[in-house]
C-alpha positions in Angstrom: 63.9 17.1 18.1 63.9 13.7 16.3 62.6 12.1 19.5 59.8 14.7 19.7 58.9 14.2 16.0 58.9 10.4 16.5 56.6 10.7 19.5 54.2 13.0 17.6 54.0 10.5 14.7 53.5 7.6 17.1 50.7 9.5 18.9 49.0 10.4 15.6 49.2 6.8 14.4 47.7 5.5 17.6 44.9 8.1 17.4 44.1 7.1 13.8 44.1 3.4 14.7 41.8 4.0 17.7 39.5 6.1 15.5 39.4 3.4 12.8 38.5 0.8 15.4 35.5 2.7 16.6 34.1 2.9 13.1 34.5 -0.8 12.2 32.6 -3.9 13.0 29.0 -5.2 13.3 26.0 -3.1 14.5 22.2 -3.3 15.0 19.8 -0.5 14.3 16.2 -0.8 15.7 14.1 2.1 14.5 10.7 3.5 13.5 9.6 5.9 10.8 6.7 7.8 9.2 6.5 8.3 5.5 4.7 10.9 3.5 3.4 10.5 -0.1 5.5 12.4 -2.6 4.5 11.0 -6.0 0.7 10.6 -5.9 -0.8 8.8 -8.9 -4.4 8.0 -9.9 -5.6 4.7 -8.3 -6.5 1.8 -10.5 -10.1 1.0 -11.4 -12.1 -1.2 -9.0 -14.3 -3.8 -10.6 -14.4 -1.8 -13.8 -15.1 1.6 -12.2 -12.5 4.3 -12.4 -11.0 5.9 -9.3 -13.4 8.9 -9.0 -15.3 10.8 -6.3 -18.5 11.5 -8.2 -21.6 13.3 -6.9 -24.7 13.2 -9.2 -28.4 13.8 -9.2 -30.9 11.2 -10.4 -34.1 12.1 -12.2 -37.0 10.3 -10.3 -39.1 10.0 -13.5 -36.5 8.9 -16.1 -33.6 7.6 -13.9 -31.2 9.8 -15.9 -28.2 11.1 -14.0 -26.5 14.5 -14.0 -23.1 15.0 -12.6 -22.7 17.7 -9.9 -18.9 17.1 -9.3 -16.3 14.6 -10.2 -12.7 14.3 -9.0 -10.0 11.8 -9.9 -8.8 10.1 -6.7 -5.0 10.1 -6.4 -2.5 9.1 -3.7 0.2 6.7 -2.7 0.2 3.7 -0.4 3.7 4.8 0.6 2.1 7.1 3.3 2.2 5.4 6.7 4.1 4.0 9.6 7.1 1.6 9.5 9.1 -0.3 12.1 12.3 -2.1 11.3 15.6 -3.7 12.4 18.8 -3.3 10.4 22.0 -5.2 10.8 25.3 -4.0 9.2 29.0 -4.3 9.0 31.3 -1.3 8.7 34.5 -2.3 6.8 36.3 1.0 7.5 35.4 4.5 8.5 33.9 5.1 5.0 32.3 1.9 3.6 29.7 -0.4 5.1 26.9 -2.9 4.1 23.5 -3.0 5.8 20.5 -5.3 5.6 17.1 -4.1 7.0 13.9 -6.0 7.7 10.9 -3.7 7.9 7.2 -3.9 8.6 5.0 -1.2 6.9 1.4 -0.3 7.2 0.0 2.4 5.1 -2.6 5.0 5.9 -6.1 4.2 4.4 -6.6 5.8 1.0 -9.9 6.6 -0.7 -10.0 4.6 -4.0 -13.7 5.2 -5.1 -16.7 7.3 -4.0 -20.1 7.6 -5.6 -23.0 9.6 -4.2 -26.4 9.7 -5.9 -29.0 12.3 -4.9 -32.7 12.2 -5.7 -35.1 14.9 -4.5 -32.5 16.2 -2.1 -32.0 12.8 -0.5 -28.9 10.5 -0.8 -30.2 7.3 -2.4 -26.9 5.8 -3.5 -23.7 5.6 -1.6 -20.6 3.6 -2.6 -17.3 4.0 -0.8 -14.1 2.0 -1.3 -10.8 2.5 0.6 -7.6 0.6 0.6 -4.7 -0.1 2.9 -1.4 -1.9 2.4 0.5 -4.1 4.9 3.9 -5.3 3.9 7.2 -6.9 5.1 10.4 -6.3 3.1 14.1 -6.9 3.3 16.3 -4.0 2.2 20.1 -4.5 1.4 22.1 -1.3 1.0 25.5 0.2 0.6 26.4 2.7 3.3 29.0 5.5 2.7 30.1 7.6 5.6 32.0 10.9 5.8 34.8 10.2 8.3 34.8 12.6 11.2 36.5 12.6 14.6 33.6 14.0 16.5 30.4 12.4 17.8 28.4 13.6 14.8 28.9 11.2 11.9 26.9 11.8 8.6 26.3 9.1 6.0 24.3 8.2 2.9 22.7 4.9 2.1 21.6 3.5 -1.3 20.0 0.1 -2.0 17.0 -1.9 -3.1 13.8 -3.1 -1.5 12.5 -6.7 -1.9 9.0 -7.2 -0.6 8.6 -10.7 0.9 5.1 -10.6 2.3 2.1 -8.2 2.1 -1.2 -7.4 0.6 -3.6 -4.7 -0.4 -6.9 -4.7 1.6 -9.8 -3.0 0.0 -13.0 -2.4 1.9 -16.2 -1.3 0.1 -19.5 -0.3 1.6 -22.7 0.1 -0.5 -26.1 1.5 0.3 -28.1 1.7 -2.9 -31.9 2.4 -3.0 -32.0 2.7 -6.8 -31.2 -0.8 -7.9 -28.3 0.4 -10.0 -25.5 -1.5 -8.2 -27.5 -4.7 -8.1 -28.2 -4.6 -11.8 -24.5 -4.0 -12.5 -23.6 -7.0 -10.4 -26.1 -9.4 -12.1 -29.0 -9.3 -9.6 -32.4 -9.9 -11.3 -36.0 -9.4 -10.1 -39.5 -9.6 -11.6 -40.7 -6.8 -13.9 -41.7 -3.7 -12.0 -39.3 -4.3 -9.2 -35.7 -3.6 -8.3 -33.1 -4.9 -6.0 -31.7 -2.5 -3.3 -28.4 -3.4 -1.7 -26.8 -2.8 1.7 -23.4 -4.5 1.5 -20.0 -4.6 3.1 -17.2 -6.2 1.0 -13.5 -6.9 1.7 -11.0 -8.0 -0.8 -7.4 -9.0 -0.4 -5.0 -8.5 -3.3 -1.7 -10.4 -3.2 1.3 -8.8 -4.9 3.4 -10.1 -7.8 7.2 -10.4 -7.0 8.9 -7.1 -7.5 11.9 -5.0 -6.5 12.1 -1.3 -5.5 14.6 1.4 -4.7 15.7 3.1 -1.5 18.1 6.0 -0.6 18.7 7.9 2.5 20.9 10.7 4.0 21.4 10.8 7.8 23.7 10.9 10.7 24.7 9.0 13.9 25.3 10.8 17.1 27.4 9.0 19.7 25.8 8.7 23.1 28.2 6.2 24.6 31.0 3.8 23.7 28.8 1.4 21.8 25.5 3.2 21.3 24.4 6.1 19.1 21.3 7.9 18.1 20.5 7.8 14.4 18.2 9.9 12.3 17.8 9.9 8.5 15.6 11.2 5.7 14.7 8.2 3.4 13.1 8.0 0.0 11.5 4.7 -1.1 9.8 3.8 -4.3 8.1 0.5 -5.2 5.6 -0.2 -7.9 3.6 -3.3 -7.2 1.3 -5.3 -9.5 -1.5 -7.6 -8.4 -0.9 -11.4 -8.6 -4.4 -12.6 -7.4 -7.4 -11.5 -5.4 -9.4 -13.2 -2.8 -12.8 -12.1 -1.5 -12.6 -12.2 2.3 -15.9 -10.7 3.3 -19.3 -10.3 1.6 -22.0 -9.4 4.1 -25.3 -7.6 3.4 -28.9 -7.7 2.4 -30.6 -7.6 -1.1 -34.1 -6.3 -0.8 -36.6 -6.7 -3.6 -39.0 -3.7 -3.8 -41.7 -2.4 -6.1 -40.0 0.3 -8.2 -42.9 2.8 -8.1 -43.8 2.5 -4.4 -40.8 1.1 -2.6 -43.0 -1.7 -1.1 -40.8 -4.6 0.1 -41.7 -7.9 -1.6 -38.7 -10.0 -0.5 -35.2 -10.0 0.8 -32.1 -12.2 0.9 -29.1 -12.3 3.1 -25.8 -12.0 1.3 -22.8 -14.0 2.6 -19.4 -15.1 1.4 -20.5 -18.7 1.3 -23.1 -18.1 -1.4 -20.6 -16.3 -3.8 -19.3 -18.3 -6.7 -15.7 -19.3 -7.0 -15.3 -16.8 -9.9 -16.4 -14.0 -7.6 -14.3 -15.1 -4.6 -11.0 -15.6 -6.6 -9.4 -13.7 -9.4 -6.0 -14.2 -11.1 -4.3 -11.2 -12.7 -2.4 -11.2 -16.0 -0.5 -8.7 -18.1 -2.5 -9.8 -21.2 -5.9 -11.2 -21.4 -6.5 -13.8 -24.2 -9.7 -15.5 -25.5 -9.0 -18.8 -23.7 -9.1 -17.2 -20.2 -12.0 -17.2 -17.8 -13.1 -13.6 -18.1 -16.4 -12.4 -16.7 -18.8 -11.5 -19.5 -17.2 -13.7 -22.1 -19.1 -16.5 -23.9 -17.0 -19.3 -22.2 -17.0 -17.9 -18.7 -17.3 -20.5 -16.0 -18.3 -19.1 -12.6 -17.2 -22.3 -10.8 -13.5 -21.5 -11.7 -11.4 -18.5 -10.6 -11.8 -15.5 -12.9 -9.1 -13.9 -15.0 -8.5 -10.1 -15.2 -6.0 -7.5 -16.3 -3.2 -6.7 -13.8 -3.1 -3.2 -12.3 -0.4 -1.5 -10.3 -0.2 0.7 -7.1 2.6 2.9 -5.9 4.2 2.6 -2.5 6.6 5.5 -2.8 7.2 7.9 0.0 9.6 10.2 1.9 10.1 9.3 5.5 11.9 10.3 8.7 13.6 7.4 10.5 14.8 7.5 14.1 16.3 4.9 16.3 19.4 3.7 18.1 22.6 2.1 16.7 24.2 -0.6 18.9 27.8 -1.5 18.1 29.6 -4.8 18.8 
């Protein structure tokens, strides 16, 4: 009886040791995921204009506008695709540490839309859309539920540290009313107006920040050192702008007689003929009187402009899938 009991204890100890060894050591996890937006917020204003989708009519005699519809544009740049590689170390069947490196590209988001209608025809169209590309590192603590089967659930909690990325904003303008040109400082002789056809691209670099990540998932063993993993992950990062660079400015400014539409002159618009103040903007939490702000008395267009910082959200809920390779 004692020999049988001793043999049983020895077998149990050996099984536990073998189980512990299979859940310890280094591993790699290549994977891919798609994230959905879960906390949409209103997008920040662009060049002084709020994030709206506005449709309006224009009186041909007075130029007065009347709104047909107006909608606040909301969303999150956390919606999109991600590819990543994580490396980790499992200290025991329960506790582990993991470090992921991820590349993320968001879906395009509408940030501003304006449509002006005169006598049933669209005479003003302005459309801005944004997309984020980012690279981050994501350290996390991994807590597993020890099981003896092939199915091994776990949870993961950690932070997100963006190390590279930018927000790209593309704007297209087709304005036959002269409104956008006047707002942007274009001038013309009395009785004329400047109509614009323009494509503009801006790149906003982010300020250093930190975000939050959490996930719940499982590994499913396929072989001795390889498993399939799947997890539901929540990420949330709020990013403020550090500076902005104008990357593209391509179009035509056409001077026409306001009453007849007769063309009296035109000019090609290129990035090279934009001022330094238009090409480069530095963002700040607070604007003071000694800064180079457009519209102020001491504004110098030969220097980068200063403007208030705005923020965008990169939060999302995503499904990650991939393989786990043990060593």
